[in-house]
C-alpha positions in Angstrom: 0.0 0.2 -0.1 1.4 3.4 -1.0 1.0 6.3 1.6 0.3 9.7 -0.1 0.7 12.0 2.5 2.6 10.3 5.6 2.7 13.2 7.8 -0.9 13.3 7.9 -1.1 9.6 9.4 -1.9 9.4 13.2 0.9 7.2 14.1 3.7 5.7 12.1 2.8 2.9 9.7 4.3 -0.4 11.5 7.1 -2.8 9.7 5.6 -5.7 11.9 3.1 -8.4 11.0 -0.7 -7.8 11.9 -1.3 -11.1 11.8 -5.0 -10.3 13.7 -7.9 -8.8 12.4 -11.5 -7.9 13.1 -13.8 -8.1 9.8 -16.8 -5.2 10.3 -20.0 -5.6 7.8 -23.6 -5.3 8.3 -26.5 -6.8 9.2 -28.5 -8.2 6.2 -31.5 -6.1 7.4 -29.5 -3.3 7.7 -30.7 -0.4 5.1 -27.2 1.4 5.1 -26.8 -1.8 2.4 -28.5 -0.2 0.1 -26.3 3.0 0.0 -22.2 0.6 0.9 -23.6 -2.1 -1.1 -24.4 -5.5 -0.1 -20.6 -7.0 0.0 -19.4 -3.9 2.5 -16.7 -4.7 4.5 -13.7 -2.9 6.8 -10.8 -5.3 8.8 -9.0 -3.6 11.0 -5.5 -5.2 11.5 -3.5 -5.9 14.7 0.0 -7.0 15.3 -1.0 -9.3 18.6 -4.5 -11.4 19.8 -4.6 -9.0 22.8 -4.8 -5.7 21.1 -7.0 -7.3 18.7 -9.3 -8.4 21.4 -9.2 -5.3 23.6 -10.6 -3.4 20.0 -13.2 -5.9 19.6 -14.9 -5.8 23.0 -14.6 -2.3 22.6 -15.6 -2.1 18.9 -18.8 -4.1 19.7 -20.0 -2.2 23.3 -23.0 -0.4 23.7 -22.5 3.1 22.7 -23.1 5.6 25.3 -25.2 7.5 23.4 -27.5 4.5 22.5 -31.1 5.0 22.9 -32.6 2.7 25.2 -33.9 -0.5 22.5 -30.9 0.5 20.2 -29.5 -2.4 18.3 -26.1 -2.6 16.9 -26.3 -3.2 13.3 -22.7 -3.8 12.9 -21.3 -7.5 12.7 -17.8 -8.0 14.3 -15.9 -11.0 13.4 -12.2 -11.8 14.2 -10.0 -12.9 11.3 -6.3 -14.5 11.4 -3.9 -14.7 8.4 -2.6 -18.3 9.6 0.7 -17.8 7.8 1.9 -14.3 9.4 0.5 -15.8 12.9 2.4 -19.3 13.0 5.2 -17.7 11.6 4.9 -19.7 8.0 
């Protein structure tokens, strides 16, 4: 991946492998799928499983500004690049 303006990054890009991920996608009944498309997803990568698990807990928690009865429409799931995580 090429970075056009590296000075705009919040933190420097790490050269360490990032084999542990969290894939975010939309539920089947989410109307936002009409905007983003049915196959939309975003994957966030982390160096360690512990970092990934902490981020997953934060991403999937109930937001403090949620209304009573609101249900999350994002699906968060753990993913892993097995070759990188096992050093193959």
